[in-house]
C-alpha positions, -999 to 999 in steps of 0.1 A, spaced: 314 -26 338 292 -34 308 272 -5 323 303 19 324 307 7 283 268 19 277 268 45 299 298 61 280 289 54 246 252 66 252 271 99 263 290 103 228 259 91 209 239 118 229 262 139 219 264 137 186 230 137 183 219 163 198 245 180 181 227 174 149 193 180 158 203 212 172 219 226 140 187 206 124 163 226 141 183 258 150 182 251 189 210 262 215 231 233 222 239 222 256 266 195 261 267 181 291 226 185 299 218 166 260 245 142 270 228 140 309 197 125 291 212 100 264 236 82 289 205 77 315 182 68 284 211 43 273 212 26 308 176 23 315 165 6 287 202 -16 284 190 -24 323 151 -32 316 163 -50 284 186 -73 302 155 -77 335 133 -88 304 157 -115 291 163 -134 323 127 -136 324 116 -173 315 90 -180 297 60 -193 312 47 -214 282 83 -231 281 73 -248 316 44 -261 311 54 -275 276 85 -292 295 58 -313 326 38 -324 295 
């Protein structure tokens, strides 16, 4: 369920940022493409940070054994 929320809000924020960026740079605005790319980037970032946070530090194991 957490990842569905990330995908939803990533899509929404991608739309907002893509629209503003497109207007500032005078580029064509493709809403579906921008939303999908933003959702994928947010999902990959969320999963990567979750995976990195679950790994214990190597020094913490050595300090507790001494």
